[in-house]
C-alpha positions as CSV (number, residue, x, y, z in Angstrom):
1,M,15.3,16.3,-12.5
2,N,12.8,19.2,-12.5
3,P,10.1,17.6,-10.3
4,T,6.5,17.7,-11.5
5,V,4.0,15.9,-9.3
6,S,0.7,14.2,-10.1
7,L,-1.4,13.4,-7.1
8,I,-3.9,10.5,-7.4
9,V,-6.7,9.9,-4.9
10,V,-9.0,6.8,-5.2
11,N,-12.4,7.5,-3.8
12,Y,-15.2,5.0,-2.9
13,N,-18.1,6.3,-0.8
14,G,-15.9,8.8,0.9
15,K,-18.5,11.6,1.5
16,D,-17.5,11.8,5.2
17,F,-13.8,12.5,4.7
18,I,-12.9,13.2,1.0
19,A,-13.5,17.0,1.4
20,E,-11.0,17.1,4.3
21,C,-8.5,15.2,2.2
22,L,-8.9,17.5,-0.8
23,D,-8.7,20.6,1.3
24,S,-5.4,19.5,2.8
25,I,-4.1,18.8,-0.7
26,L,-5.0,22.3,-1.9
27,R,-3.3,23.9,1.2
28,Q,0.1,22.4,0.4
29,S,3.0,24.8,0.6
30,R,4.3,23.1,-2.5
31,P,1.2,22.2,-4.5
32,P,1.2,19.3,-7.0
33,E,1.0,20.1,-10.7
34,E,-2.3,18.1,-11.0
35,V,-4.7,16.4,-8.7
36,I,-6.8,13.5,-10.0
37,V,-9.6,11.8,-8.1
38,V,-10.6,8.4,-9.5
39,D,-14.1,7.6,-8.2
40,N,-14.9,3.9,-8.0
41,A,-18.6,4.2,-8.7
42,S,-19.5,5.7,-5.3
43,S,-23.1,5.3,-4.3
44,D,-23.1,8.2,-1.9
45,N,-22.7,11.9,-2.7
46,S,-18.9,12.0,-2.7
47,R,-18.6,12.0,-6.5
48,H,-20.7,15.2,-6.7
49,L,-18.7,16.7,-3.8
50,V,-15.4,16.1,-5.8
51,Q,-16.9,17.9,-8.8
52,S,-17.3,21.0,-6.7
53,Y,-13.5,21.4,-6.6
54,R,-12.5,23.1,-9.9
55,E,-8.8,22.4,-9.3
56,V,-9.4,18.6,-9.3
57,K,-9.8,16.4,-12.3
58,L,-12.4,13.7,-11.7
59,I,-12.3,10.3,-13.4
60,A,-15.7,8.7,-12.8
61,L,-15.8,5.0,-13.3
62,G,-19.0,3.1,-14.1
63,R,-18.2,0.3,-11.7
64,N,-16.0,-0.5,-8.7
65,V,-12.9,-1.9,-10.2
66,G,-11.0,-2.0,-6.9
67,Y,-8.3,0.2,-5.5
68,P,-5.2,-0.9,-7.6
69,A,-7.0,-0.8,-11.0
70,A,-8.5,2.6,-10.2
71,C,-5.2,3.9,-9.1
72,N,-3.6,2.7,-12.3
73,Q,-6.2,4.6,-14.3
74,G,-5.3,7.8,-12.5
75,I,-1.6,7.1,-13.1
76,D,-2.1,6.5,-16.8
77,A,-4.1,9.8,-17.1
78,S,-1.4,11.8,-15.2
79,Q,1.6,13.7,-16.6
80,G,4.1,14.3,-13.7
81,N,7.5,12.6,-13.5
82,L,6.6,12.0,-9.8
83,V,3.4,10.3,-8.8
84,A,1.9,10.6,-5.3
85,V,-1.0,8.3,-4.3
86,L,-3.3,8.9,-1.4
87,N,-6.2,7.2,0.3
88,N,-9.3,9.3,0.5
89,D,-9.3,9.2,4.4
90,I,-5.9,11.0,4.6
91,V,-5.3,14.5,5.9
92,L,-1.9,16.0,4.9
93,D,0.3,18.3,6.9
94,P,0.6,21.5,4.9
95,R,4.3,20.8,4.1
96,W,3.9,17.1,3.3
97,L,4.7,17.3,-0.4
98,E,7.4,19.9,0.2
99,H,9.3,17.5,2.5
100,L,8.9,14.6,0.1
101,I,10.2,16.5,-2.8
102,A,13.2,17.7,-0.8
103,A,14.1,14.0,-0.4
104,V,13.9,13.2,-4.1
105,A,17.5,12.3,-5.0
106,S,19.5,9.3,-5.9
107,P,19.6,6.5,-4.8
108,W,16.0,6.6,-3.8
109,D,13.1,5.6,-6.1
110,F,10.0,5.8,-3.8
111,W,9.3,7.5,-0.6
112,A,7.3,6.7,2.6
113,S,5.4,9.1,4.8
114,R,5.1,9.3,8.6
115,I,1.5,8.2,8.9
116,V,-0.2,8.7,12.3
117,F,-3.6,7.8,13.6
118,S,-6.0,10.7,13.1
119,S,-7.7,9.6,16.4
120,D,-4.4,9.7,18.2
121,P,-1.6,11.6,16.3
122,S,0.9,10.6,19.0
123,R,0.8,7.0,17.7
124,I,2.2,5.7,14.4
125,D,0.1,3.9,11.8
126,S,3.0,3.4,9.5
127,A,6.6,4.6,9.4
128,G,7.2,2.7,6.1
129,D,6.3,-0.9,5.5
130,G,8.3,-4.0,6.0
131,M,8.0,-7.6,4.6
132,A,8.3,-10.8,6.6
133,V,9.9,-14.0,5.3
134,I,6.4,-15.6,5.1
135,G,5.2,-13.0,2.6
136,S,3.2,-11.1,5.3
137,A,3.7,-7.3,5.2
138,F,3.7,-5.2,8.3
139,K,3.6,-1.5,9.2
140,I,6.8,-0.3,10.8
141,G,6.1,1.3,14.2
142,H,2.4,0.5,14.2
143,R,0.7,1.8,17.4
144,Q,4.1,2.9,18.8
145,P,4.9,6.5,19.9
146,A,5.4,8.7,16.9
147,S,8.3,10.4,18.7
148,R,10.4,7.2,18.2
149,Y,10.2,7.6,14.4
150,L,11.7,11.0,13.7
151,E,14.8,9.8,11.8
152,S,15.0,9.2,8.0
153,K,16.1,5.8,7.0
154,E,15.8,3.2,4.3
155,V,12.7,0.9,4.6
156,F,11.5,-2.1,2.6
157,G,8.7,-0.1,1.1
158,C,5.9,2.4,1.6
159,C,2.3,2.3,2.7
160,A,0.3,3.5,-0.4
161,A,-2.1,5.4,1.9
162,A,0.3,8.2,1.3
163,A,3.3,7.6,-0.9
164,L,5.5,9.1,-3.6
165,Y,7.0,7.2,-6.6
166,R,9.1,8.0,-9.6
167,R,6.9,7.6,-12.6
168,S,9.7,5.5,-14.2
169,V,9.4,3.0,-11.3
170,L,5.7,2.6,-11.8
171,E,6.1,2.2,-15.5
172,D,8.9,-0.4,-15.0
173,L,6.7,-2.4,-12.7
174,G,3.5,-2.1,-14.7
175,G,1.7,-0.3,-11.9
176,F,-0.3,-2.0,-9.2
177,D,-1.6,-5.5,-9.8
178,P,-5.4,-5.1,-10.4
179,D,-6.1,-8.7,-9.3
180,F,-5.5,-7.7,-5.7
181,F,-8.7,-5.5,-5.8
182,L,-8.3,-4.4,-2.2
183,V,-5.5,-4.7,0.4
184,Y,-1.9,-5.7,-0.1
185,E,-1.5,-4.1,-3.5
186,D,1.1,-1.8,-2.1
187,A,2.9,-4.8,-0.4
188,D,3.0,-6.5,-3.8
189,L,4.4,-3.4,-5.5
190,N,7.0,-3.0,-2.7
191,M,8.2,-6.6,-3.2
192,R,8.4,-6.3,-7.0
193,A,10.2,-3.0,-6.7
194,R,12.8,-4.4,-4.3
195,L,13.3,-7.4,-6.6
196,R,14.1,-4.9,-9.4
197,G,16.6,-3.1,-7.2
198,F,14.6,0.0,-6.4
199,R,15.0,1.5,-3.0
200,C,12.6,3.3,-0.6
201,L,13.3,6.1,1.9
202,Y,11.2,6.9,4.9
203,V,10.7,10.7,5.3
204,P,9.5,11.5,8.8
205,E,8.9,15.2,8.1
206,A,6.2,14.1,5.6
207,L,3.4,13.8,8.1
208,V,-0.1,12.6,7.4
209,L,-3.2,11.8,9.6
210,H,-5.0,8.6,8.7
211,R,-8.5,7.4,9.5
212,V,-7.3,3.8,9.6
213,N,-9.6,1.2,7.8
214,S,-12.4,3.8,7.4
215,S,-13.6,2.1,4.2
216,I,-13.0,-1.6,4.7
217,G,-13.4,-1.8,8.5
218,T,-11.2,-3.6,11.0
219,F,-11.5,-7.4,10.7
220,S,-14.6,-7.2,8.6
221,N,-15.3,-10.2,6.3
222,S,-13.8,-8.3,3.4
223,Y,-10.7,-7.4,5.4
224,V,-10.0,-11.0,6.4
225,Y,-10.8,-12.4,2.9
226,H,-8.8,-9.9,0.8
227,G,-5.9,-9.7,3.3
228,H,-5.3,-13.4,3.6
229,R,-5.9,-14.2,-0.1
230,N,-3.6,-11.4,-1.2
231,S,-0.8,-12.1,1.2
232,E,-0.8,-15.7,-0.2
233,V,-0.4,-14.2,-3.7
234,V,2.5,-12.0,-2.6
235,F,4.4,-15.0,-1.2
236,W,3.9,-17.3,-4.2
237,K,4.1,-14.7,-6.9
238,N,7.2,-12.8,-5.7
239,M,9.4,-15.0,-3.4
240,P,12.4,-16.5,-5.3
241,A,12.3,-20.3,-5.4
242,S,15.1,-20.9,-2.9
243,L,13.5,-18.6,-0.3
244,L,10.0,-19.9,-1.0
245,L,11.1,-23.5,-0.3
246,R,13.0,-22.3,2.8
247,Y,10.1,-20.4,4.4
248,L,7.2,-22.5,3.1
249,P,6.9,-24.5,6.4
250,E,6.6,-21.2,8.3
251,R,4.0,-19.9,5.9
252,I,1.9,-23.1,6.5
253,L,2.3,-22.6,10.3
254,F,1.2,-19.0,10.0
255,N,-1.9,-20.1,8.1
256,L,-2.8,-22.6,10.7
257,I,-2.4,-20.1,13.5
258,S,-4.4,-17.6,11.5
259,F,-7.2,-20.1,10.8
260,V,-7.6,-21.0,14.5
261,Y,-7.6,-17.3,15.5
262,F,-10.3,-16.3,12.9
263,L,-12.4,-19.4,13.7
264,F,-12.7,-18.2,17.3
265,K,-13.4,-14.7,16.1
266,G,-16.3,-15.9,13.9
267,R,-14.4,-15.2,10.7
268,G,-13.5,-18.7,9.7
269,G,-15.7,-18.6,6.6
270,P,-14.0,-15.6,4.9
271,F,-10.6,-17.1,5.8
272,I,-11.3,-20.4,4.2
273,K,-12.8,-18.7,1.1
274,S,-9.6,-16.6,0.8
275,K,-7.5,-19.8,0.5
276,L,-10.0,-21.5,-1.9
277,D,-10.0,-18.5,-4.2
278,F,-6.2,-18.4,-4.0
279,V,-6.1,-22.0,-5.3
280,R,-8.4,-21.0,-8.2
281,M,-6.1,-18.2,-9.0
282,F,-2.9,-20.3,-8.8
283,P,-2.4,-20.9,-12.6
284,K,-2.6,-17.1,-13.2
285,I,-0.3,-16.4,-10.3
286,I,2.4,-18.9,-11.6
287,E,2.2,-17.1,-15.0
288,K,2.8,-13.8,-13.3
289,R,5.5,-15.3,-11.2
290,R,7.5,-16.2,-14.3
291,G,7.5,-12.5,-15.3
292,V,8.5,-11.3,-11.8
293,Q,11.4,-13.8,-11.5
294,T,12.8,-13.3,-15.0
295,S,12.9,-9.5,-14.5
296,R,14.5,-9.8,-11.1
297,R,17.7,-7.7,-10.7
298,I,18.9,-8.8,-7.3
299,A,19.9,-12.2,-6.0
300,P,17.8,-14.1,-3.5
301,S,20.6,-13.6,-0.9
302,Q,20.2,-9.9,-1.3
303,L,16.4,-10.0,-0.8
304,K,16.9,-12.2,2.2
305,T,18.7,-9.4,4.0
306,L,15.7,-7.1,3.4
307,L,13.1,-9.4,4.9
308,E,12.1,-9.6,8.6
309,R,13.0,-13.0,9.9
310,N,11.0,-12.9,13.1
311,W,7.5,-12.6,11.7
312,T,5.8,-12.4,15.1
313,K,7.8,-9.3,16.1
314,Y,5.4,-6.7,14.9
315,R,2.2,-8.3,16.2
316,R,0.7,-8.7,19.6
317,K,-1.2,-11.6,18.1
318,V,0.4,-13.4,15.2
319,A,-2.8,-13.9,13.1
320,I,-4.6,-10.6,13.6
321,T,-3.5,-9.1,10.4
322,P,-2.4,-10.7,7.1
């Protein structure tokens, strides 16, 4: 395959960091064939700032449709046989794309970056993403020394803050699920990709700096609501029936622990609302579930080997993140 890369950035009120992101894209040793910024009806000056970059194509949306729907619009408007997606609060190492393209070979279908905290580059934000048996995603290596994650390896999936996909994979999966709106859309895509038999490679040389949660905030009402609603959707939409029944008691326990934690943190309201809205969405989730399970290409026993059994392993407190 002659690689051609379309790079998609979704922007929402990113005036404080979108320029730094775009500058790092344009400094790449191996530049992408096209750069597309999809602006989610920003109310700050960031849309006009993007327009000042003549190398960048801007898709200006009339309303905030959420991250996954905006990303899908960028993907649909792009041409490359490889698609990179970035958050607007990312700064790329100059050889980021060069290293990812060097890893593009069979049997891999999508690629994860070594994402470190911009505030402390010696610490990992994500060295690829994993998935626990309760349907809760986690960042591999989160807050651990970056020096421990210098070897390439297969991972469950990638954090879409900085990731590369074959276009054929995104087309096969139908892109990101727009109903997620915010948070966990990449976990859902990872899960559906693995159920289809696609495989992800972590590329440690592909280094990026991330201003973590710069848009949504850490443990804001929005973070708690979308995170815990959407992790519920991942579990019920994607888990094969035999595994869903097996791990449902643990999912319920996880929810109880999470509720108590957020109640004491003053976030009980958003948590309860997340579950109520999940129940309202349930008929639609079941309809989507039928499509996911009928198109599955691996057996439940194969998926089981890819899931993290000890779902408390990657958290200092079980219920802090969804």
